[in-house]
N, C-alpha and C positions, 0 to 999 in steps of 0.2 A: 719374566713374570712367574711367580710361583704357581704351583698346581692349584693350591687352595684358592689363591686370588683369581686365577684363570677360571676356575669353576664358578666362583661368585659373580664374575663378570657376565659369564655366558648365562647363568641363571637370571641375572637381572635383565639381560638383553631379551631373553625369551619372554620373561614376565612382562617387560614393557611393551613388546611386540604384541603379546596376547592381549594386554590391557587395551590396547589401541583398536583391536579388531571390533567391529560393530559398535564403537562408542563415538566415532566422529571426532572432530576437533575438540580438545579439552582446554586449550588456552590459547586465546586470540589476541592477548594484550588488553589494553584499556583505551581505545581511541576516543578522543573527546571532540574531535573535528574543529577545534579552535573557536568555538562559539558558545554561548549561553544556551543550554538545551535541558529539557526535562520537563518535569510536572509543575514547576514553580512558576505562577503567572508574571513574576518579576522578569522573566525572560522576554515577555512580550513588550513590543514597542507600540504604545498607543499614541501616535503622533499625528492623529487627525486627518489621514488619508482617506478615510471613508466616512460617508454620511448616510446613516441609516434612514434618514427621512427621504432619501432619495430612492429607496427600495433596495432590493438585493439583486445581484447579478453574478453569474459564474461564466468562466471560459472553459469549455470542454475540449481537451487536446488529445487527439488519438492517432497522431503521426507515428508510423513505424519505419524503422531503418533495418529491420531484420524480420524474424517471424512475425506473422500477422494473425491474430485470433479471428476465427471465423465470425464471431459475434460483432466484430467491427465492420463487417461488410467490405465492399471494394473501397480502395483508396479514393479519397475525396479530391475534388479539383481544388485549385487555388482560391484564395480569398477567405472571407468570413461568411459562415452560413451557406455553403454551396448547396446544390440539390442532393437530396438523399434518395436511396432506394429503400425497399422494404427489408433488404439484406443488411442495411446499416442498423442493426438492432440496438446496439448500445446508444448511438446518437439519438434515435427516435425515442428510446425509453427515457433517457434523461431530459429530453425536451418535454415529454409528457409529465414526468416527475416534477419539473420546474412549473409547468402551467397549473398542476394540480395543487401546488403548495406555495404559490406566490412569489416565486423568483424567475427571473429572466435567464435564459440559457443561450449563449452564443457558442458555436463550435467551429473547429478548424483543424487542418493538418498543414496549414501554411505557416512556415517559419517566420515569415515577415510580421505575423499578427502577434509575435511574441518578442520582437526585436527592440521594443522600448519599454522601459518602466512606466512611463507616462500612460501607455496603452494599457498595460497590466493593471494599474492602479484604477482603471474604470470598473474592475471586477473585484468582488468581495472574497472570491476564492477562484483558484485555478485547479482544475481537475484533470490529471493524467490517468487515463483509463487504458490499460493494456498498450501503452506505448512500448517501443523496443528499441534496444541498442542505442547507438549515438543519434538520438533523434533532435538534438539541439545543436545549433552552431554557436560560435563564440558570442555573438551578440545576444542570442536567446539565453545563454547560460548567465551572462552578466545581468541582463534584464530580470530574469527570475530571481536571482540572488538579491538585487536591489529591491524587488518588489517584496519579498519575504522580510527583508531587514526593515522595510517600511511598515510592517504590520500585516502583510497579506496572509491570506489563507491558502493552504495546499491540501489537496486530497489526492492520494495515490492508491489506485485500485488495481488489483491483480498484476499484470506484467509491467506496471510501473516499477516494479522490483527487478525487471529485467532490462532496465534502461540506464543509460550512462554509468556503466559498470565502473569506469576508471576515473571518475570524478568524486573525490573524497566528500566534498561539501554536499553533494546530492545523496550520497550513501547516508550521511548524517541526518538529512531531511527525512529519509525513510525510517528514521529511528535507529540509526546505526545498523542497518539491516540490508541484505541482499539475497536475491533468489540464487540458489545453488542448483536443486533439481526438485523433482516431485515423484511420487509414486503413482499407482493406478488411480484413474478417475474412479471414484467409489463414494457411496454414502458414508457419512459419519455423523456423530452427534456433536453439536457446538454447544459450548457452555458460555453463558454470559458471566463475566467475572468483574466488570467494572460497575459503575454507577447503574442502578436497576432503572430500566426504561419501561414504563408501563405499557408501551406499545409492543414490547418484545417478551416472550417467555424466558424462563431462566435456562432452558435448553430447547434445541430444535434440531431436526434432522436436515441435512443438505448434501448435496453431491458436488465435489469439486476435485481439483488436482492435488490439493493439500501440499502447498509449497514447503519444501525444506530450506532454511535459510543460513547462510554464513556470511557475515555474522548474524546472530540472532539479535532481536531488538534489545536495547539496553537504555536505562534511565527514562522509560517511557511508562504510561499507564496502560496496561493490557486490559482490553475491554471484552475480548472473546477468545476462546481457545477451542480447538478440536480434541476431543477425548480419543486419544489414539487407540485405546482398547476397543473401540467401536469400528475401527477400519478393518474389515474382515479380510481384505486382500493385502494387508501388510502396509508398513510405513516407510520402508527402505525406498530411496529414490532411484531414478534410472542411472545416476552416477555414484550410487551406493552410500549416499547419506543415510544413517541409521534412523532418522527421526529425532524428535525432540523429547520424547518421554513423556512424563507427566505434565510439562509445561510446553505446549505447542501452540503459540499465539497465531491468532488469524485476523485480529484487529486491535489497533491501539492507537494512542494519541500522545503528542508532546507539544510543548512550545519550543521553537527552534529558531535561533538567530534573529529574534525579534518578531517572528510570525508564529501561526498556528499550523500544525500538520497532524492530519487525520489519515490513518493508513489501514488498508485491509489487503490480504492476499487472495481473497475470494473473488469470484466473477468470471470464471472460465467459460461456462455455458450460456448460450444465447437464451435458453429456456429459463435461466434465473430471472429473466424479466417477464415471464409469462404471468398472466392475471387470472387464469381460468382454474387455478387449483391443480393443474396436471403435474406440476413439477414441485416435489416436496421441498419446503423451505423457501420458495421463491418470494412469497410475501414478506417473510422475515428478513431475507437478504435486502430486499427493496427498502424496508423500513431502516435497516442497519445503515446503508449508505446514505439514505435521506438524512438521517440523524447526523452522520459525519459530514455532510456537505453543509448542512444548516449550522452546525456548530463551528466548523471552520470559517464559515462567513461571519460568525458573530450573531446570527439570527436566534441562536439558543445557547444556553451555557456551555462552555467548552471544557472538555477533559477533566470533569469533577469526579470526586469519589461517590 
């Protein structure tokens, strides 16, 4: 190799390496997960599996097969709607939310409750709240997929993004997104970017872990972002993800493989469910996920501009 060419290659190599530092992955391909997905309602299968005249009902699933967030409280016993303690903050809060807003909530960490599509079709939406790792077996995976294909609703909250990592269909259900790492727990400003909801201000302060994602969501309607410039302790994650820059999504929606999917990375702290005004943004967070649940159920318009 000539001297000039060697120098050119060396310079290019250094420039490439320098360009990568602090920028994260620049090209991850274009996975489509083999299904109809995105914001076009033609992807939805309205096949008559749900009767709104019978009321609305959700299944809250919080089983963890790895790290367990403190706001879930102790693991639940088998069956549907087992006894709760005051430490089961998420389950208690969603039960109250349903009672206050006219929909029924069943909850479980029992895989057998997800083993049949016929069982899941009793629910207008299935909510995964901070599940973790391989929390579904083969029967439950198949059941969830058939439920979504039949027009079911899915809501994924917080560590639903740290679940079923090696199942491409589920990654697609999340919007083609996955949890990679997060930076310090700290306050930041959330901007609402989607359809304006009269119950939510255009921006509000909230404290969370601010998940960094690989891949980041694609072909979705982003509903809310965090303004990274307001994160005083920085955006870099514990595994050195550099953050998402000016577009750091924290809530979005899509149609996916026949169903509806509403997603948010928020929801780390039990205090996000407080009602006494002691935790900034708690009321807005609760309104945000209420809107997500109701729209995924079909109780209100879904994923509109």
